[in-house]
C-alpha positions in Angstrom: -80.4 -247.0 -144.7 -78.4 -244.3 -147.4 -77.1 -245.6 -150.6 -73.8 -246.0 -150.2 -74.7 -248.8 -147.4 -73.3 -251.8 -148.7 -74.9 -254.3 -147.0 -77.9 -254.9 -149.8 -75.9 -254.4 -152.7 -77.7 -255.8 -154.9 -81.1 -257.5 -154.3 -82.7 -261.0 -155.1 -83.8 -260.1 -159.1 -80.6 -259.3 -159.6 -78.8 -262.2 -158.6 -81.6 -263.9 -160.0 -81.6 -262.2 -163.4 -77.4 -262.5 -163.4 -77.3 -266.3 -162.3 -79.4 -266.8 -165.5 -77.4 -264.8 -167.8 -75.0 -267.2 -166.9 -76.6 -270.5 -166.7 -77.9 -269.1 -170.4 -74.1 -268.2 -171.8 -72.8 -271.7 -170.7 -74.9 -273.4 -173.3 -76.6 -272.5 -177.0 -79.7 -270.8 -175.5 -81.6 -269.4 -178.1 -81.3 -273.1 -180.5 -83.1 -274.4 -177.4 -85.9 -272.2 -177.8 -86.5 -272.2 -181.1 -86.4 -275.4 -181.3 -88.7 -276.1 -178.3 -90.9 -273.3 -179.7 -91.2 -274.7 -183.2 -92.8 -278.1 -181.8 -95.5 -276.4 -180.2 -97.4 -275.2 -183.0 -96.7 -278.6 -185.5 -97.9 -280.8 -182.2 -100.7 -278.8 -181.6 -102.5 -277.5 -185.0 -103.4 -281.1 -186.3 -105.6 -280.6 -182.9 -106.8 -277.7 -183.0 -110.7 -276.4 -183.1 -111.5 -272.9 -184.2 -114.5 -271.3 -183.5 -115.3 -268.4 -186.2 -119.0 -267.2 -184.6 -121.4 -270.7 -184.7 -118.7 -271.8 -187.6 -115.8 -274.4 -186.6 -112.9 -274.6 -188.3 -111.3 -278.3 -187.7 -107.6 -278.9 -189.1 -106.6 -282.4 -187.9 -105.3 -284.7 -190.1 -105.0 -288.0 -190.9 -101.3 -287.9 -189.6 -102.5 -286.8 -186.6 -100.5 -288.7 -184.8 -97.3 -288.2 -186.6 -97.8 -284.2 -185.8 -97.4 -285.4 -182.2 -94.8 -287.1 -182.5 -92.7 -284.9 -183.9 -93.8 -282.2 -182.1 -92.9 -283.3 -179.0 -89.3 -285.0 -180.7 -88.7 -280.8 -181.2 -89.3 -280.3 -177.9 -87.4 -283.1 -176.6 -84.6 -281.8 -179.1 -85.2 -278.4 -177.4 -84.8 -279.2 -173.7 -81.5 -281.1 -174.5 -79.6 -278.1 -176.6 -80.3 -277.0 -172.9 -79.1 -279.6 -170.2 -77.3 -281.9 -172.5 -74.6 -279.1 -174.6 -72.4 -282.2 -175.8 -75.3 -283.9 -178.0 -76.1 -280.4 -179.5 -75.0 -281.4 -183.4 -76.6 -284.6 -183.0 -80.0 -282.1 -181.5 -79.0 -279.7 -184.1 -79.6 -282.3 -187.2 -82.4 -283.9 -186.3 -83.8 -280.8 -185.2 -83.9 -280.2 -188.9 -85.3 -283.2 -189.9 -88.0 -283.2 -188.1 -88.6 -279.6 -189.2 -88.5 -280.8 -192.6 -90.9 -284.2 -192.5 -92.7 -281.7 -190.4 -94.0 -280.0 -194.0 -95.0 -283.3 -195.4 -96.3 -284.9 -192.5 -98.1 -281.5 -190.1 -100.1 -279.2 -192.0 -97.6 -277.7 -193.4 -95.0 -277.6 -190.7 -97.4 -276.2 -188.7 -98.6 -273.6 -191.0 -95.0 -272.3 -191.3 -94.5 -271.5 -188.2 -93.3 -274.3 -186.1 -90.9 -275.1 -189.7 -89.6 -271.8 -189.2 -88.8 -271.9 -185.5 -87.1 -275.7 -185.4 -84.8 -274.3 -189.1 -83.6 -271.7 -187.0 -82.9 -273.0 -183.6 -81.4 -276.7 -185.6 -79.4 -274.2 -187.7 -77.9 -272.0 -184.4 -77.3 -275.9 -182.3 -75.2 -276.3 -185.4 -73.0 -273.3 -185.4 -73.0 -272.5 -181.3 -69.6 -273.3 -180.1 -68.4 -273.3 -176.1 -66.6 -270.8 -175.4 -62.7 -270.5 -173.7 -63.0 -270.2 -170.7 -60.9 -267.7 -168.9 -57.3 -268.4 -167.6 -57.1 -268.9 -164.0 -55.4 -266.0 -162.4 -55.8 -263.4 -165.5 -55.8 -259.8 -165.6 -59.0 -258.4 -167.2 -57.8 -256.3 -170.2 -59.1 -253.1 -169.6 -57.9 -252.6 -165.8 -55.3 -250.3 -165.5 -51.7 -251.7 -164.4 -52.0 -252.3 -160.4 -49.8 -249.6 -158.4 -45.9 -249.8 -157.9 -44.1 -251.5 -154.4 -44.0 -248.7 -152.6 -47.8 -247.6 -153.6 -47.4 -244.8 -155.8 -50.1 -245.5 -159.0 -48.6 -246.4 -162.4 -47.7 -244.5 -164.8 -50.6 -243.1 -167.1 -52.2 -242.5 -169.0 -52.7 -245.7 -170.4 -52.8 -246.5 -174.2 -55.1 -248.7 -175.9 -54.8 -251.2 -177.2 -52.6 -251.7 -180.1 -51.6 -247.7 -180.0 -48.4 -246.7 -178.8 -48.3 -244.6 -175.4 -45.6 -242.5 -173.9 -42.8 -244.5 -172.0 -42.0 -243.7 -169.1 -38.3 -244.2 -166.5 -38.0 -244.1 -163.5 -36.2 -240.7 -161.9 -34.7 -240.9 -158.5 -35.4 -237.7 -156.3 -32.1 -236.5 -154.7 -33.4 -236.3 -151.1 -33.2 -240.0 -151.3 -37.5 -240.3 -151.3 -39.2 -242.7 -153.8 -38.5 -242.9 -156.9 -41.2 -241.2 -159.0 -42.5 -241.8 -162.7 -40.8 -239.4 -165.7 -42.7 -239.3 -168.7 -39.1 -239.9 -171.4 -40.2 -239.2 -174.3 -41.6 -235.3 -174.5 -41.0 -232.9 -177.5 -37.7 -230.6 -177.1 -36.2 -232.6 -174.1 -38.9 -231.8 -171.8 -39.9 -234.3 -168.8 -42.5 -234.5 -167.6 -43.1 -235.7 -163.9 -46.0 -238.3 -163.9 
């Protein structure tokens, strides 16, 4: 198969990547990810035992169950932000409150790591707003206009939005042929056929 063959234009990885990008774009993805990641160190550190040579270091607190509950709730809120976008404001406020409570309950909020991740995730959830869907039948902004009825290309160059481009008029040919676009605002009265 050559490079010009249209049969395999996109691979499986590209299709999956584009589907994931569309899914991610319709929800507060980063808010959910930060909140979910913030819950992991808050739940993990009170139960972790680190080995330094022959010495074991345990960071267990008396509120280990509280840390586990806060961590699990933050993971749940992160997933809620992904799959129930309508509850993003509630989930964001709850994530911020749980992050603040974790400072007292869970080893300074999972050694500040979980606290900061959960705070950022909650703030992102509160600030996220769904985008406006494109109106049906709307033409993308950066495409040139469609060709004229007789198949001739639309006059160009195409001005950038906000700039004043040259104006064109249709000039009928003397032999009765198709109309040709003529630039009407050339200096010195000279007209250029488009």
